C-alpha positions in Angstrom: -53.7 132.0 -97.9 -54.9 133.6 -94.6 -58.6 134.0 -94.2 -59.7 137.4 -93.0 -62.1 137.8 -90.2 -61.8 134.2 -88.9 -63.5 133.7 -85.6 -61.9 132.0 -82.6 -63.9 129.1 -81.4 -64.9 129.1 -77.8 -64.5 125.6 -76.2 -67.9 123.9 -75.8 -67.3 123.4 -72.1 -66.8 127.1 -71.4 -69.7 128.1 -73.6 -72.1 125.9 -71.7 -70.8 126.5 -68.2 -69.4 130.1 -68.3 -71.6 131.3 -65.4 -70.2 128.6 -63.1 -66.7 129.5 -63.9 -67.4 133.2 -63.3 -68.8 132.4 -59.9 -65.8 130.3 -59.0 -63.4 133.1 -60.1 -65.2 135.7 -58.0 -65.3 133.3 -55.0 -61.6 132.7 -55.2 -60.9 136.4 -55.3 -63.1 137.1 -52.3 -61.3 134.4 -50.2 -57.9 135.7 -51.2 -58.8 139.2 -50.3 -60.2 138.2 -47.0 -57.1 136.2 -46.2 -54.7 139.1 -47.1 -56.8 142.0 -45.5 -55.6 143.0 -42.0 -59.2 143.4 -40.8 -60.4 145.6 -37.9 -58.5 145.7 -34.7 -60.6 144.9 -31.6 -59.9 144.6 -27.9 -58.7 141.2 -26.8 -61.3 140.3 -24.2 -60.0 136.9 -23.2 -60.2 136.7 -19.4 -56.7 135.3 -18.9 -55.2 138.3 -20.7 -56.8 141.2 -18.8 -58.4 139.9 -15.6 -57.1 140.0 -12.1 -59.1 139.4 -8.9 -59.5 141.5 -5.8 -61.3 141.2 -2.4 -63.8 143.2 -0.5 -64.2 141.4 2.8 -66.5 144.1 4.3 -69.0 143.3 1.6 -68.1 139.6 1.3 -67.2 139.9 -2.4 -64.6 138.6 -4.8 -64.3 141.0 -7.7 -63.0 140.7 -11.2 -60.9 143.6 -12.4 -60.8 144.0 -16.1 -57.5 145.9 -16.7 -58.6 146.7 -20.3 -61.5 148.9 -19.1 -59.6 149.7 -15.9 -62.6 148.9 -13.7 -64.5 146.1 -11.9 -66.5 144.0 -14.4 -68.2 141.6 -12.0 -68.3 140.2 -8.5 -69.4 137.1 -6.7 -70.6 136.7 -3.0 -68.3 134.6 -0.7 -69.9 132.9 2.3 -66.8 133.1 4.6 -66.4 136.4 6.5 -62.6 136.1 6.0 -61.2 134.7 2.8 -58.2 135.0 0.5 -57.7 134.2 -3.2 -55.0 132.4 -5.2 -54.9 133.2 -8.9 -52.9 132.2 -12.0 -54.6 132.9 -15.4 -57.9 131.1 -15.4 -57.1 129.1 -12.3 -58.7 131.0 -9.4 -59.1 129.4 -5.9 -60.9 131.0 -3.0 -59.8 129.9 0.5 -62.2 130.4 3.4 -60.2 131.1 6.5 -63.0 130.4 9.0 -64.4 127.3 7.2 -60.9 125.9 6.3 -62.3 125.1 2.8 -61.3 125.9 -0.7 -63.4 126.5 -3.9 -62.5 126.9 -7.5 -63.9 130.0 -9.2 -64.7 130.0 -13.0 -64.1 133.5 -14.4 -66.0 132.7 -17.6 -69.2 131.7 -15.8 -68.8 133.6 -12.5 -69.6 130.4 -10.6 -67.9 128.8 -7.6 -67.1 125.1 -7.6 -67.8 122.6 -4.9 -66.2 123.2 -1.5 -63.2 121.0 -0.6 -62.2 120.7 3.1 -58.5 121.3 3.8 -56.7 119.3 6.5 -56.4 120.7 10.0 -54.8 124.1 10.0 -54.6 123.8 6.2 -52.8 126.1 3.9 -52.0 126.0 0.2 -49.8 127.5 -2.6 -50.6 127.8 -6.3 -47.9 128.2 -9.0 -47.1 127.0 -12.5 -50.4 125.1 -12.6 -49.6 123.1 -9.5 -51.1 123.3 -6.0 -49.4 122.2 -2.7 -51.5 121.7 0.4 -50.1 121.4 3.9 -51.4 120.8 7.3 -49.5 123.2 9.6 -50.6 121.0 12.5 -48.4 118.0 11.5 -46.6 118.9 8.3 -48.5 116.5 6.0 -48.1 117.6 2.3 -50.2 116.9 -0.8 -49.1 118.0 -4.2 -50.4 117.8 -7.8 -52.0 119.5 -10.8 -54.4 122.3 -9.8 -57.5 120.7 -11.3 -57.0 117.3 -9.6 -56.1 118.9 -6.2 -59.4 120.8 -6.2 -61.2 117.4 -6.1 -59.2 115.5 -3.5 -60.1 114.4 0.0 -57.2 115.5 2.1 -58.6 114.1 5.3 -58.7 110.6 3.8 -55.9 110.4 1.1 -52.3 109.6 2.2 -49.9 112.6 2.2 -46.9 112.8 -0.1 -44.6 114.1 2.6 -44.6 114.5 6.4 -42.5 117.5 7.5 -43.4 117.9 11.1 -45.1 120.6 13.1 -45.5 124.1 11.6 -43.7 123.1 8.4 -43.9 125.2 5.3 -44.2 124.6 1.6 -43.9 126.6 -1.6 -44.0 126.0 -5.3 -41.4 127.5 -7.7 -42.4 129.3 -10.9 -41.4 126.2 -12.8 -43.8 124.0 -10.7 -41.4 122.3 -8.4 -42.3 121.5 -4.8 -40.1 122.7 -1.9 -40.8 121.9 1.8 -39.2 123.3 4.9 -39.1 121.2 8.1 -38.7 123.5 11.1 -38.2 120.5 13.4 -35.2 119.2 11.4 -34.0 122.5 9.8 -34.1 120.9 6.4 -35.2 121.7 2.8 -37.2 118.7 1.4 -37.9 118.2 -2.3 -39.9 115.7 -4.2 -39.1 115.4 -7.9 -40.2 112.6 -10.2 -40.9 110.4 -7.2 -37.6 111.0 -5.6 -37.3 112.7 -2.2 -34.1 114.7 -1.5 -33.1 116.5 1.7 -30.6 119.3 2.4 -29.7 121.1 5.6 -30.4 124.8 6.3 -27.3 126.4 7.9 -29.3 127.9 10.8 -31.3 126.2 13.6 -35.0 126.8 13.1 -37.5 126.6 16.0 -40.8 124.8 15.3 -42.3 126.1 18.6 -41.9 129.7 17.6 -42.6 129.2 13.8 -41.9 132.8 12.9 -40.3 131.7 9.6 -41.1 132.3 5.9 -40.3 130.2 2.9 -40.1 131.3 -0.8 -38.1 130.7 -3.9 -36.1 132.5 -6.5 -35.9 130.4 -9.6 -35.7 126.9 -8.3 -33.7 127.8 -5.2 -35.3 128.0 -1.8 -35.2 131.1 0.4 -35.7 131.1 4.2 -36.3 134.1 6.4 -36.1 133.5 10.2 -37.9 136.6 11.5 -37.2 135.8 15.1 -33.4 135.5 14.6 -33.5 138.1 11.8 -31.5 135.9 9.4 -32.1 135.2 5.7 -30.6 132.4 3.7 -30.9 131.0 0.1 -29.8 127.8 -1.4 -26.2 128.1 -2.7 -25.1 130.5 0.1 -22.7 129.1 2.7 -24.3 130.9 5.6 -27.2 133.0 6.5 -27.1 136.8 6.2 -28.2 139.1 9.1 -31.4 141.0 8.2 -31.8 144.3 10.1 -35.4 144.8 11.1 -36.0 141.3 10.0 -38.8 140.7 12.5 -41.0 143.0 10.4 -39.7 142.0 7.0 -41.5 140.0 4.3 -40.0 137.6 1.7 -41.0 138.1 -1.9 -43.5 135.6 -3.2 -41.8 132.9 -5.5 -40.2 134.7 -8.5 -38.3 133.6 -11.6 -34.5 133.8 -11.5 -33.7 137.5 -11.2 -31.7 139.6 -13.7 -31.5 142.5 -11.3 -27.9 143.3 -10.1 -26.4 141.1 -12.8 -28.4 138.0 -11.7 -26.5 137.9 -8.4 -29.5 138.1 -6.1 -30.6 135.0 -4.3 -33.6 136.7 -2.5 -35.7 139.8 -2.4 -37.1 141.1 0.9 -39.3 144.0 1.8 -38.1 145.8 5.0 -39.7 148.7 6.9 -37.2 151.1 5.2 -37.2 149.7 1.6 -36.8 146.7 -0.7 -33.5 144.9 -0.6 -31.8 142.1 -2.5 -29.7 139.4 -0.9 -26.4 138.2 -2.3 -24.1 135.6 -0.8 -22.3 138.1 1.3 -24.4 141.3 1.7 -27.7 143.1 1.3 -28.2 145.6 -1.6 -30.8 148.3 -1.6 -33.0 147.9 -4.6 -35.5 150.7 -3.9 -33.4 153.2 -2.1 -34.3 154.5 1.3 -38.1 154.7 1.8 -40.1 156.3 4.7 -40.5 153.6 7.4 -43.7 151.7 7.3 -45.5 148.4 7.3 -44.5 146.1 4.4 -46.2 143.5 2.2 -44.7 140.6 0.4 -43.2 141.8 -2.9 -44.2 140.2 -6.2 -42.7 139.9 -9.7 -44.2 140.6 -13.2 -42.9 141.8 -16.5 -39.3 141.1 -15.3 -39.8 143.8 -12.5 -40.2 143.6 -8.7 -43.0 145.4 -7.0 -43.1 146.1 -3.2 -45.0 148.1 -0.7 -43.6 150.0 2.2 -46.0 152.2 4.3 -48.0 154.4 1.9 -45.7 153.9 -1.1 -45.1 151.4 -3.9 -41.7 150.6 -5.3 -41.3 149.5 -8.9 -37.9 148.0 -9.6 -37.0 147.0 -13.2 -33.6 146.0 -14.7 -31.7 148.8 -16.4 -33.7 151.6 -14.9 -33.9 153.6 -11.6 -36.5 152.5 -9.1 -39.8 154.3 -9.3 -41.6 155.2 -6.0 -45.3 155.9 -6.2 -47.7 157.2 -3.6 -50.8 155.2 -2.8 -53.6 157.7 -3.4 -56.6 157.9 -0.9 -55.1 155.2 1.3 -57.3 154.5 4.4 -55.8 154.6 7.8 -56.6 151.0 8.7 -56.0 149.5 5.3 -55.0 145.8 5.1 -52.9 145.8 1.9 -52.0 142.8 -0.3 -50.3 142.7 -3.7 -51.9 140.4 -6.3 -50.3 139.4 -9.5 -51.9 137.5 -12.5 -49.9 137.3 -15.7 -48.5 140.7 -16.4 -51.0 142.5 -14.2 -50.3 143.7 -10.7 -52.8 145.3 -8.3 -52.7 146.5 -4.7 -55.8 145.6 -2.7 -57.1 146.8 0.6 -58.9 143.5 1.3 -61.0 145.0 4.2 -62.5 148.0 2.4 -62.1 146.7 -1.2 -60.1 149.6 -2.6 -57.9 148.5 -5.6 -55.0 150.3 -7.2 -53.7 149.3 -10.7 -50.0 149.2 -9.9 -49.0 148.6 -13.5 -51.3 151.4 -14.8 -50.3 154.6 -12.9 -51.8 153.6 -9.5 -55.4 154.2 -10.8 -57.8 153.6 -7.9 -61.0 151.5 -8.2 -63.4 151.8 -5.2 -67.0 151.5 -6.5 -68.3 148.0 -5.9 -71.9 149.0 -5.9 -72.4 148.5 -9.7 -71.1 144.9 -9.6 -72.6 143.8 -6.3 -74.9 140.8 -6.9 -78.6 141.5 -6.2 -78.8 138.9 -3.4 -75.8 140.4 -1.6 -77.2 143.9 -1.9 -80.6 142.8 -0.6 -79.0 141.0 2.4 -77.1 144.1 3.2 -80.1 146.4 3.1 -82.6 144.0 4.8 -82.9 144.5 8.6 -82.5 141.3 10.6 -85.7 139.6 11.8 -83.9 137.8 14.6 -85.3 138.5 18.1 -83.1 140.5 20.4 -82.5 138.9 23.7 -82.8 141.3 26.6 -81.7 140.0 30.0 -84.1 140.8 32.9 -83.2 143.4 35.4 -81.9 141.7 38.5 -80.6 144.7 40.3 -83.7 145.7 42.2 -84.9 144.3 45.5 -87.2 141.2 45.3 -90.9 141.8 45.9 -93.7 139.3 46.7 -96.2 138.8 43.9 -99.5 140.7 44.1 -102.7 139.1 42.8 -105.0 141.3 40.7 -108.5 140.5 39.3 -108.5 140.4 35.5 -111.1 142.2 33.4 -111.8 139.4 30.9 -113.9 137.2 33.2 -112.8 134.0 31.4 -111.7 131.9 34.4 -113.1 128.5 34.9 -116.6 128.4 36.5 -117.5 131.9 35.4 
């Protein structure tokens, strides 16, 4: 017979430790909700995602442009009066033109590394985490990871390649080294310890040395500005380049998808940006008003080029977009910089910066990021004595003795 009102016995363990179990259940619930909740969206402030670097040589400053806030966020003083910058993500290298030295720059601390002397007439290229250094004097080439190259002694360590006078090097977007010997008219590669050589189907002149080297994908591109010829690996012969003496090869770019992937080179000419196929030149920008050109760059699958006072943006599947450069100075020294997906146009003399990938927004106020010591140096008048040469134009006169009024001569 069933017993009415029978009570269910609570296990002794639960009865004695019920508070602990309750805390555990609540904790599990909080962890689960925290894991599943989307959380608040915040701006991604990692430097490699939004930073790109520009130059103001008149003020001796290297500036960090934060593309998220669309403005300069900091600046550091550079000792050299003339300098340039190489940049790829967090790897930033400052090259002093007058000192012939390079220094790393750490964007996270805003500090410059130790100076490293380049070889005589030294130049360098940064791409895909690799740096190639060359002496244009004798063609000696050093190559390796960026971090290690910034610590080497190029004046003591043996070179990897010797390419001869006025030779050139570049690094592809996949990190492969390509050298160009003007003396021998040869492309030289060094891959996995193996040196390979191939001929360029045009005679180059090391004594003139008006030649440019770049790459599309892993194929070399050569522009002889004196002979106005352009050639890329895979083509049987060079193509004539009208106005080639004023043209500029694009910086190394990935394999291009423009024009169905048939382009072997991209060149900025005084009347527009053109692509080079095996047999012909193709206009990529359309006709542009004639002007000075800068080396085109590539980002986001697009090509960006400057002709005169206009910027061309050329992307697959769309018509080219031509933008005016607002408030462009008459004596501007323009350079296109690219870092990740960001592209800026920089007047390196005056410091003006235009955000090419953000509607050509102009940044010109460096005063708010100028370091205190740089501002003080600029505002402090020089204490150096000014040398004034004596006037030698008048006729010579004999000296005339006059009594002094101090009466301090010996015997008085």
